[in-house]
N, C-alpha and C positions, 0 to 999 in steps of 0.2 A: 553547586553551581548549575543554574538552569541554562540549558542549551536552547537557543531559539531555532525555529524551523524555517527552512528555506522556502521560497515560493513553490518550488517543485514538491517538497514534502507537504506543505500546507494543502496543495491541490489534491494530492493523493489521500491525505487524511479526510478531506471533504468528500471525495468519491466514496471512500469506505463508510463514512458516517451517514451519507445519504442512503445507504443500503439498510440502515437500521438493524445491524447485526446479521444480515443475511450474507453468506459467503459469495464472493465474486471471483471469477478466474482472472489470471493475469492477462489473458488475451482480451477479455472484456474491459479490464481496467485500461489497457493500452488504447482501445478504441475510444473510450470516453475521454481519456487524458489528452489524446491527440486529435480530438474531433475538429478543432478549429485551427489546426496548424499541421504542417507536414510531419509525418511520422519518420523518425530517423531509422537508419538501417537495422540497428539492433535495439529497437524500442523496448521489446519485452524484457530483454536481459537488463537493460537500464532500470526499468520499473521494478524488477525483482530485487536488484541491488539496493535501490533506495528503500523499498519496503522492508527488506531485511535489516537495514540500518535503522529504520524508523522503529522497529520492534524494540531494539535496545535503547534508542534515544527516549522513547516514550516512557520506558521503565525507569531510566535514570532521572527523568524529569518528574517522576512520581505523579503522573497524570491520573485523572479519575477514570481512565479507560486503558485497555490494552489492545494491541493488535495481535491477532492470532492467525495462524496459517495451517494448512493441511500438510501432512507428511508427503514427501516425494512419492509419486506413484507412476513409475515408468514414463511413458510418453505423454501422460496427461498433465496439463498445467496445474500448478498449485492454486489454491483458493485462499483468499485473505478476507478477514472481517474484523470488526471492532466489537469488543465486549466492555461493558461498564464494570468497574471494580466495586 
């Protein structure tokens, strides 16, 4: 069963795909994602939650790309990127 992507998920995939495989921090993703609207109080945590969910969803949908992320590194924000399979 193919799971469809929400508008929020689609926007985040677009942000990552525009980077053409280059990692981007969650802080930078938030700035881009909320550029035209008010950023909610816990925007970064929300974006991280959606991105982590997307990693699994993209795999279940057997897309021709995967979303990767760096390992947690203390106070530094994670980085995410898309790789073609």
